[in-house]
C-alpha positions, 0 to 999 in steps of 0.5 A: 489304443492306450488306456486313460493313463496312456498305457499300451496293452502288452501281450506276451506269446510263447510258442512252447510251454515255459517253466515259469519258476525257472524264468522267475529265478533267471530274471531275478538273478539276471539283473546284475548280469544285464547291467554288466552287458554291453549294448551289443551283448544286450541286443544279442540276448534280445534277438535270442529271445524275441522273434518279433514285436507287433503293434496293433494300432486299432487296439493299442496292443503291443504283442511280443512273440518269443522264439520257440526255443528262446527261453530254453536256450537262454536259460540253459546258457545262463545257468551253465555260465552261472555255474562256471562263474 
């Protein structure tokens, strides 16, 4: 259920430990890259990272379940491409 501001709760689930600092750094540097990607490329990135999204109507919560190796694979690919550029 949405709160009084109409916002839906969001839970992020990762199957493996994530290096939070590496994720912060990658996301900080990724915005210009994301904006340069085509819609198809953005979809590919999302499919690499996200296993499924579930909405729990009774609680109004949205749960994002990430691929177990999604962040690791994504970060490795992103840092390798950044090093080449």
